[in-house]
C-alpha positions as MATLAB code, in Angstrom:
seq = 'MTSLAKVPCTIVTGFLGAGKTTLVRHMLENAGGRRLAVIVNEFGDVGIDGEILKGCGIEDCPEDRIVELSNGCICCTVADDFVPALNALLDRPNPPEHIIIETSGLALPKPLVKAFNWPQIASRVTVDGVVTVVDGAAVAAGRFADDPEAIARQRAEDSSLDHDNPLEEVFADQLLCADLVVLNKADLMSADERRDVTGQIGKTLPRAVKVVEVQNGKVSISVLLGLGAAAESDLESRPSHHDLEGEHDHEDFDTLVVELPLIATPQVLVDRIAKATDAHDILRVKGFADIVGKPMRLLVQGVGGRIQHQFDRPWHAGEARQGRLVVIGEKGLDKDAIRAAILG';
ca = [
      45.543   18.306 -120.521;
      48.410   16.647 -121.801;
      52.329   18.049 -121.749;
      52.148   19.970 -124.635;
      49.402   22.162 -123.422;
      51.710   22.661 -120.398;
      53.901   25.933 -120.481;
      57.086   24.512 -120.203;
      59.791   25.819 -118.079;
      63.859   25.241 -118.086;
      65.511   24.999 -114.531;
      68.863   26.573 -114.800;
      71.207   25.067 -111.928;
      74.663   25.231 -111.099;
      77.272   26.085 -107.752;
      78.121   29.037 -107.302;
      79.642   31.412 -109.655;
      79.080   28.567 -112.355;
      77.911   31.510 -114.855;
      74.289   30.925 -114.531;
      72.750   34.381 -114.683;
      75.036   35.224 -117.793;
      73.581   32.016 -119.517;
      70.155   33.454 -118.550;
      70.873   36.589 -119.820;
      72.593   35.021 -123.291;
      68.999   32.989 -123.874;
      66.783   36.563 -123.186;
      69.332   38.388 -125.603;
      68.432   35.481 -128.249;
      64.911   35.007 -127.591;
      63.906   35.423 -130.968;
      60.306   37.075 -129.942;
      59.565   34.289 -127.853;
      57.852   35.466 -124.698;
      59.835   34.148 -122.093;
      59.714   34.982 -118.244;
      62.537   34.393 -115.638;
      62.238   33.642 -111.465;
      65.449   34.089 -110.093;
      66.622   32.796 -106.590;
      69.178   33.864 -104.739;
      70.920   32.827 -101.386;
      70.697   35.558  -98.842;
      67.860   38.388  -98.877;
      69.821   40.617 -101.136;
      69.097   40.192 -104.937;
      72.114   40.832 -107.285;
      71.592   38.339 -110.281;
      67.671   39.932 -110.501;
      69.221   43.669 -110.915;
      71.717   41.963 -113.516;
      68.946   40.719 -115.712;
      66.708   43.722 -115.073;
      69.329   45.639 -116.195;
      70.033   44.484 -119.594;
      67.022   46.432 -120.943;
      65.712   43.443 -123.343;
      62.667   43.967 -125.307;
      61.780   40.666 -125.234;
      62.007   40.278 -121.280;
      60.865   43.637 -119.971;
      61.603   44.180 -116.137;
      58.071   42.776 -115.393;
      58.376   39.314 -116.700;
      61.568   39.016 -114.027;
      60.448   38.176 -110.799;
      63.053   37.517 -107.717;
      62.584   35.577 -104.692;
      65.046   36.569 -102.134;
      63.633   34.965  -99.177;
      65.269   31.601  -98.974;
      66.415   28.885 -101.201;
      64.021   27.779 -103.662;
      64.295   24.213 -102.892;
      63.716   24.982  -99.388;
      60.619   27.792 -100.144;
      58.442   25.750 -103.296;
      54.817   26.329 -101.187;
      55.838   29.936  -99.828;
      57.483   31.519 -102.867;
      57.750   29.390 -105.827;
      54.604   28.024 -106.628;
      52.782   31.756 -106.000;
      55.369   32.846 -107.769;
      54.860   30.696 -110.885;
      50.798   31.103 -110.662;
      51.223   35.062 -110.736;
      53.118   34.248 -114.032;
      50.721   31.899 -115.571;
      47.540   34.171 -114.352;
      48.621   37.327 -116.486;
      46.530   38.225 -119.378;
      49.712   37.761 -121.786;
      51.363   34.750 -120.140;
      54.989   33.436 -121.277;
      55.567   31.086 -123.730;
      58.501   29.635 -121.751;
      59.515   30.082 -118.086;
      63.391   30.098 -116.812;
      64.204   29.505 -113.318;
      67.748   30.405 -112.428;
      67.889   28.899 -108.506;
      70.494   29.808 -106.252;
      74.034   28.507 -106.315;
      73.378   26.273 -103.587;
      70.051   24.832 -104.384;
      69.377   21.445 -104.894;
      67.320   20.918 -107.978;
      65.588   17.843 -107.301;
      63.109   18.856 -104.972;
      62.197   21.783 -107.551;
      61.418   19.388 -109.793;
      59.233   17.357 -107.553;
      57.275   20.611 -106.998;
      56.214   20.334 -110.768;
      53.557   17.418 -109.562;
      51.472   19.563 -107.158;
      47.883   19.902 -107.491;
      48.321   23.952 -107.647;
      50.731   23.627 -111.030;
      51.061   20.092 -112.045;
      48.272   20.763 -115.102;
      49.695   23.798 -116.149;
      53.576   23.346 -116.080;
      55.823   20.580 -117.032;
      59.876   20.719 -116.577;
      61.112   20.977 -120.374;
      64.731   20.370 -118.952;
      67.421   20.845 -116.002;
      70.391   22.700 -117.183;
      73.196   22.146 -115.248;
      76.154   24.820 -115.590;
      79.616   23.795 -114.411;
      82.339   26.330 -113.731;
      85.105   24.102 -115.767;
      88.143   26.126 -114.438;
      87.101   25.331 -111.088;
      86.731   21.609 -111.591;
      90.289   21.485 -113.535;
      91.329   23.264 -110.712;
      90.821   20.650 -108.239;
      87.442   22.497 -106.696;
      84.398   19.953 -107.092;
      86.929   17.381 -108.852;
      87.076   14.729 -106.302;
      87.234   10.962 -107.074;
      83.565    9.521 -106.075;
      85.394    5.833 -105.507;
      88.122    7.497 -103.640;
      86.121    9.469 -100.977;
      84.002    6.512 -100.179;
      87.165    4.695  -99.608;
      88.184    7.285  -97.288;
      85.050    7.724  -95.453;
      85.167    4.084  -94.854;
      88.642    3.912  -93.306;
      88.065    7.157  -91.345;
      85.303    7.234  -88.466;
      85.765   10.958  -87.992;
      84.087   11.553  -91.868;
      80.371   10.393  -90.749;
      78.694   13.379  -93.387;
      79.060   14.260  -97.033;
      81.346   17.441  -97.690;
      78.571   19.908  -98.268;
      80.214   21.525 -101.420;
      80.741   18.299 -102.988;
      77.054   17.264 -102.171;
      75.402   20.182 -103.582;
      77.530   19.962 -106.968;
      76.916   16.292 -106.945;
      73.037   16.660 -106.587;
      73.151   19.617 -109.480;
      74.499   17.079 -112.134;
      72.744   13.883 -110.871;
      69.330   16.045 -112.296;
      71.073   17.431 -115.041;
      69.386   16.917 -118.804;
      71.573   18.903 -119.983;
      75.335   19.966 -118.689;
      77.272   23.520 -120.160;
      80.525   23.036 -119.440;
      81.128   26.776 -119.051;
      84.393   28.889 -118.975;
      86.075   26.306 -121.579;
      88.124   29.413 -122.361;
      89.917   29.055 -119.151;
      90.917   25.479 -119.598;
      93.344   23.615 -122.179;
      92.532   20.847 -124.099;
      93.851   18.653 -121.565;
      91.853   20.045 -118.909;
      88.157   20.060 -120.854;
      88.990   16.628 -121.762;
      89.989   15.601 -117.820;
      86.789   17.868 -116.468;
      84.533   16.454 -119.249;
      85.382   12.656 -117.970;
      84.764   13.837 -114.417;
      81.394   14.854 -114.981;
      80.621   11.685 -117.022;
      81.413    9.528 -113.481;
      78.713   11.668 -111.790;
      75.748   11.406 -114.501;
      73.642    8.564 -113.999;
      72.429    8.327 -117.526;
      73.541    9.747 -120.893;
      73.458   13.568 -120.961;
      75.230   15.717 -123.425;
      77.790   17.752 -122.222;
      78.340   21.008 -124.154;
      81.317   23.140 -123.982;
      80.802   27.075 -124.085;
      82.413   30.306 -123.251;
      80.844   33.197 -121.721;
      77.264   30.982 -121.070;
      76.796   31.349 -124.879;
      74.759   28.428 -126.007;
      72.323   28.544 -128.894;
      68.101   28.491 -127.469;
      67.670   25.910 -129.787;
      69.738   23.577 -127.289;
      69.143   24.551 -124.180;
      64.716   25.014 -124.976;
      62.677   21.887 -126.108;
      64.573   19.430 -124.029;
      60.829   17.856 -123.784;
      62.262   16.091 -120.560;
      58.895   16.347 -118.525;
      61.425   16.049 -115.891;
      58.795   15.583 -113.091;
      57.771   12.030 -114.313;
      61.109   11.038 -114.273;
      62.510   11.551 -110.641;
      63.762    7.921 -110.716;
      66.267    8.672 -112.804;
      67.519   11.346 -110.953;
      69.122   10.234 -107.883;
      70.023   12.528 -104.801;
      72.117   12.485 -101.651;
      69.409   14.191 -100.198;
      66.475   11.412 -101.330;
      65.673   10.105  -97.424;
      65.940   13.710  -95.828;
      62.827   15.164  -94.604;
      64.089   18.884  -95.670;
      67.177   20.189  -96.923;
      68.842   23.123  -95.150;
      71.843   25.094  -95.893;
      73.454   25.509  -92.217;
      76.973   24.501  -93.481;
      76.694   28.039  -95.747;
      77.083   31.882  -94.826;
      76.176   35.402  -96.242;
      77.571   38.596  -95.671;
      76.042   41.966  -97.243;
      79.178   44.796  -97.451;
      77.667   48.237  -98.232;
      80.065   49.900 -100.139;
      81.250   53.670 -100.213;
      82.360   55.601 -103.286;
      85.232   53.805 -104.549;
      88.287   55.535 -105.991;
      89.026   52.671 -109.370;
      87.864   49.591 -110.110;
      91.282   47.977 -109.309;
      91.065   49.272 -105.856;
      88.016   47.358 -105.165;
      89.125   44.284 -107.039;
      92.565   44.258 -104.814;
      90.493   44.503 -101.656;
      88.325   41.492 -102.856;
      91.363   39.566 -103.716;
      93.135   40.390 -100.217;
      89.889   39.116  -98.404;
      89.496   36.132 -100.328;
      93.145   34.706  -99.799;
      92.849   35.453  -96.390;
      89.055   33.793  -95.649;
      86.831   31.006  -96.844;
      85.379   32.516  -99.538;
      83.501   31.151 -102.614;
      81.370   33.503 -104.113;
      81.558   37.681 -104.139;
      79.087   39.632 -106.438;
      77.715   42.842 -106.503;
      77.735   46.791 -107.542;
      79.905   49.590 -106.765;
      80.076   53.419 -107.327;
      82.916   54.417 -109.111;
      84.406   58.124 -108.775;
      83.746   60.197 -111.852;
      81.844   57.337 -113.753;
      78.214   57.228 -114.703;
      77.579   53.817 -115.177;
      77.371   51.058 -112.783;
      80.345   48.273 -112.223;
      79.647   45.082 -111.706;
      81.807   42.709 -109.571;
      81.970   39.043 -109.723;
      84.162   36.385 -107.809;
      84.975   32.911 -107.895;
      87.853   31.832 -105.639;
      90.898   34.062 -107.075;
      89.199   34.822 -109.971;
      87.591   38.463 -109.952;
      85.689   40.166 -112.917;
      84.344   43.115 -113.469;
      82.722   45.737 -115.913;
      80.479   48.836 -116.035;
      77.091   47.017 -116.808;
      74.932   50.032 -117.232;
      74.488   54.088 -116.370;
      72.695   54.675 -113.042;
      69.413   55.487 -113.394;
      68.165   59.240 -112.347;
      67.108   59.215 -108.992;
      68.568   56.114 -108.195;
      70.545   55.602 -105.088;
      74.126   55.276 -106.122;
      74.726   52.370 -103.406;
      77.467   50.273 -104.090;
      76.595   46.661 -102.290;
      78.472   43.405 -102.614;
      77.247   40.157 -101.107;
      79.895   37.731  -99.930;
      79.065   33.862  -99.614;
      81.247   31.254  -98.012;
      81.105   28.176  -95.667;
      79.906   28.267  -92.349;
      82.281   30.333  -89.567;
      83.236   33.386  -92.042;
      84.753   36.155  -89.991;
      82.404   38.839  -91.237;
      83.713   41.737  -89.229;
      87.377   40.918  -91.121;
      86.124   40.215  -94.390;
      83.985   43.452  -94.351;
      87.201   45.786  -93.231;
      89.482   43.968  -95.753;
      86.679   45.037  -98.315;
      86.358   48.606  -97.274;
      89.788   49.313  -96.658;
];
């Protein structure tokens, strides 16, 4: 079977809070009748991104074509979770024409690309492209914007630095595997910042890769799909910090689930999250809340000090109006203090 007969898959990767789910949602809303399916993976055991996508009510992608994998990072659970989920989609009577795979913000894309060479799926699917979403405003603010050469010099001079910064490694590996880079949140940067961030990304990319500047993940589906990269056959041009490791783990990161009571107003919750973020090393906050007197569910997403909220859909009849936040940070989070700050 030639690659043309295989079902193309697009891997959407990017660090925590870059805007991957927003990008995928935009793709689904603009599918133009194309049968798409989504496999969405999250760090931790509570699926928020899958719930966001399922709440879209998009005709071209009904809920049964959105598959959630929340038993661990997809790059570490390929055999147990990803391959069976992919085969289940392909075995349907009316299989998808294109599959979108949204990785967790802490996933390394290269192990997932390698999995497309597994005998169970090699003849059925191909990686049409790896799309890496970058939070441009975060990079402009100095997060994940370190100079690789300066870091190398510092490590050479300081014997105490015997390993890479885990945040820097994950971010770099996601860029190193990219066939297309989506520089998201361009509206939050000045022209000079956009130019500087694009230059920093270019220093990391191992080959010529297009960088597209966007707002709110709005990229034409014709740009994202049909890259024809066959990335699983092009692994040598996608170097990784973890190429020599037997396996990859996420022991440097921690996650916390906070069950929310009924909240008086959106601003009350935003202020509490901001307070917790300022006091603790929180990388990402996302989840839903039930607001007094409101028939709709409040979606809350935070990256560093930037916290956004919107009412995304009505609560369904018979649905438990249970608020829940997922908090992700580096290892050593003071979970009790964070939970207390958020609950007020």
